[in-house]
Structure formats: structure tokens, C-alpha cells
C-alpha positions in Angstrom: -38.1 -47.9 -37.0 -39.6 -46.1 -39.9 -38.5 -42.6 -40.4 -41.5 -40.2 -40.6 -41.7 -37.3 -43.0 -41.3 -34.9 -40.1 -38.0 -36.7 -39.0 -36.7 -36.6 -42.6 -37.6 -32.9 -42.8 -36.2 -31.7 -39.4 -33.3 -34.1 -38.8 -32.0 -34.8 -42.3 -33.0 -32.2 -45.0 -33.1 -29.1 -42.9 -29.5 -29.5 -41.5 -28.3 -30.3 -45.1 -29.9 -27.1 -46.4 -28.4 -25.1 -43.6 -25.0 -26.3 -44.6 -25.3 -24.6 -47.9 -27.9 -21.9 -47.8 -29.8 -19.3 -45.7 -33.6 -19.3 -45.9 -36.6 -17.7 -44.4 -40.0 -19.2 -43.9 -41.0 -22.8 -44.4 -38.1 -24.7 -45.9 -40.5 -26.7 -48.1 -41.0 -23.6 -50.3 -37.2 -23.1 -50.7 -36.3 -23.3 -54.4 -33.1 -24.8 -55.8 -33.0 -22.2 -58.6 -29.8 -20.6 -57.3 -27.9 -23.7 -56.4 -24.5 -24.1 -58.0 -22.9 -27.6 -58.6 -20.9 -27.2 -55.4 -24.0 -26.5 -53.4 -25.7 -29.5 -54.9 -22.8 -31.8 -54.1 -22.5 -30.6 -50.5 -26.3 -30.8 -50.0 -26.6 -34.3 -51.4 -23.6 -35.6 -49.4 -25.0 -34.0 -46.2 -28.4 -35.7 -46.7 -26.7 -39.1 -47.2 -24.3 -38.8 -44.3 -26.9 -37.5 -41.9 -29.3 -40.3 -42.9 -26.6 -42.9 -42.5 -25.9 -41.6 -39.0 -29.4 -42.0 -37.6 -29.5 -45.2 -35.4 -31.7 -48.0 -36.7 -34.0 -49.2 -33.9 -37.1 -51.4 -33.5 -39.2 -51.1 -30.4 -36.3 -49.3 -28.6 -33.8 -52.1 -29.5 -30.8 -50.7 -31.4 -29.5 -52.5 -34.5 -26.0 -51.0 -35.0 -25.2 -53.5 -37.8 -27.8 -51.7 -39.9 -28.1 -48.2 -41.3 -30.5 -46.0 -43.3 -29.3 -45.3 -46.8 -30.6 -43.6 -50.0 -29.5 -43.3 -53.6 -28.8 -39.6 -54.5 -27.2 -38.2 -57.6 -27.3 -35.1 -59.9 -30.0 -36.7 -62.0 -32.3 -37.2 -59.1 -31.6 -33.7 -57.8 -32.5 -32.3 -61.2 -36.0 -33.6 -60.7 -36.6 -31.5 -57.6 -37.9 -27.9 -57.9 -38.2 -27.2 -54.1 -37.1 -28.7 -50.8 -40.6 -30.3 -50.6 -39.7 -32.5 -53.6 -36.5 -33.5 -51.8 -38.3 -34.3 -48.5 -40.9 -36.4 -50.4 -38.2 -38.2 -52.4 -36.2 -39.0 -49.3 -39.2 -40.1 -47.3 -40.3 -42.4 -50.0 -37.0 -43.8 -51.1 -34.7 -44.4 -48.1 -33.9 -48.0 -47.3 -32.4 -50.0 -44.4 -29.5 -52.3 -44.9 -26.3 -53.7 -43.4 -23.4 -51.4 -42.7 
């Protein structure tokens, strides 16, 4: 199953953001300007662990031997100005591989 941008936004990035910050309005406009290194680390780890936890399926058939994954690090984070950038990066760069 391919993960849509909406799934990435609502099931991966939004819960990760809620683990470190409060926000109002559309999360895509949320800026990382006030993020401290601890926030960044928790946020990136939450994205990765949440993405890893989504079951891989194809046509309703589960494939528990596979998982979704993504490369995330401070260098990648530094290229994001807003949550929109994070959502776009995650949507375009996740992969499926063996557990």
C-alpha cells in the first residue's frame, strides 16, 4: 500500500508534532523557528517510529515481514521551514523494506 500525503500528515506528522508542541490552525503552516534540539530529536524519532508502526498491506493482505522506513537526521530537518516541508519530504522519501 502506498501511503498518501493525507495519511502521512494525519497519522505520522501530526502525532509527532503533538508530542512536542501546541499549535493552532493548519499544521502545514507551523514553523520550526522555536524548536530546540530536544524538540527536533523527539519529533524526528516520533515520525520514524510512527511510520515504522504502520502495517504494510497490499490489496488488504498484510505483510508483517515488511515495514515503512525513512532516513531522518538533523541535516534533513534543517532544510524544513514548516511542517508542510516535513510532510512533503516524508511523502516523497519513505520506503518499504524488510523488518
